[in-house]
C-alpha positions, 0 to 999 in steps of 0.5 A: 094641140097648140103650144102656148108659153105664158110669161107672167106672175105667180102668187099665193091667193088669200081669199075671204068671202064678205057680205059686201066689199069694204069702203074706205076706212071700213072693216067688214067681217068675212069667212075663214081665209082660203089659201090657194095658188094663183097669179095671172100668169099661173092662172092663165097657164093652168087654164090653157092646159085645161083647154087642151094646150101644151103649156110652159110657164115662165116666171119667178117665185120665192124659195118658200112654202108658197113657191113650192105650192104654186109650182106644184099646182102647175106641175100637177095640172100638166104645165111644164114648170122648167121655165120658173126661176126660184129666187133665194131670199125673195118671197113668192107674190101674195094676193089679198082677195075679197069676194062679195055675195054677188061674186064681185071682188077686190084684189091687192097684190104684193109682187114679191119675186114677180118684180124680179123678173128680168133677162132670164125670163125674156130668154126662157119665154122664147127658148122653146118653139111655140104657137102663141106667147101669152103675157100679163102685166104683173111683172116689170114693163121692161121684161114685157117690152123686150119679150114682145120685141123678140117675139115679133122678130121670131114671128111668134103670135102674142097675146098681151093682157094689160091687167093692171095697166102699168105706167108707160104702157104706150110703147107696148102697144106699138111693139106689134102685139097681135092681141091686146086684152083689157077691160073697160077701166084698163082701156080707159087707163090706156087712153086717159079717158073713162070708158063706159058701157058697150058703146064706150068700149067700141069707141075705145077698142077702135082707138086702141087698135089704131095704136099698133095692136092687130086685134084689140079685145075689151071685155065687158063681163057678163055682156061679152066683149068688143073686138076691133082690128083689121076685120072691123068692129064686132060685139061678141055677146056674153053668156047667162050663167049664175055667178059665184066667184069672178076671181080668175074669170079674166085669166080664163078668158085670156088663156082661152083666147090664146089657145084658140088663136094659136089653133087658128080659130078666126078672131071673132070665133076665138073671142066667142070661145074666150067669152064662154070660158070666162063665163064658165069660170064664174060658176065655181069658186077659186081662181084656179079651182074654177078654171074651166075644162072643155066639158065644163064650158059645154055644160055651162054655156053649150059651146063645144071647145074645138078638138 
C-alpha cells in the first residue's frame, strides 16, 4: 500500500444547488444549504485513503465545531490526523459553493486557519517516511516552497496542485517538483496567456514542462488530460459519465495520480487512472461524499484500480 502525505487545506463547505450560477450583481435562489467537510487538502487525503493508500494529513484548523467535524471526517475515513494543528482563536476555513443543474460550480474560500500554516507544517509533512507528498495551494506559498525544497533533498516524490494559482508561483515550478497538476485557466495564469482547448493545453503543458517540473498534467474535464514530460507529449482521453456534481472531482484526480505514481505506475497509466477517478467523482454529490473507491471507479468507467 503506497504511503502518501497530504499537505493542504481543510474547510467546511457550505453548498447550495442553483438553477444557474449567478452573474455579477445577480441574486439566484437555491436549495437548502448543505454543510460538509472539505478543502482541497482534506479531500485529497480522504480520496487517497479510499484508493487504498496509507495517508497522513498535515494542515491547520480552528478549535471550533467546524474543525472538530473536519478532523472527524478524515479520521473516520482512515486518515492519520496526527499532523493536523488545531489553532486556538482561529476559525476553520470556509468554502461557499454554488452548483448548477449541469454540475458546474462556483467556489469562494475564506482561508481561516489555513492561512496560518507555517514551519510546524513543513516539518510535519516530512516527519514520517512516505512514497509521495501531495501539496495543494490553499495554504501560504512560503510553506509550499520550503516543503518542496526539503522533499527534493530527501528524495520524496512530490505532486503539486496549483489550484488556485498563487502570486509568485514561478519559483515553485523551478523547485524540482515531480508532478505539476493544473487545469486550463490555471495553466494560463502560470504562463500569462489564455489556454483554450486540447491544442492550447498541449502547447501549455510543453511550455510548463520546460520550466522545471518533471511531469506536467493539464486537466480538461470530460475530455481527459494532457501529459508532458521527459517521455514526450500525450493526450489521455476522458470517460463518458453522467455529471451530477463536479465539486471535488479535481481533488479525486490529484489524489489518484499521487497514489498511482507512488505505487510505481508509469506516467501515462497514472494519468489514465486519475481521469477515471475524477470521472467517477462527478457522478455523485458532495466533495467528500462523492470521492471514489476502487469499486466505484470500476462501476463508473470500467477501469480496474491496480491492487
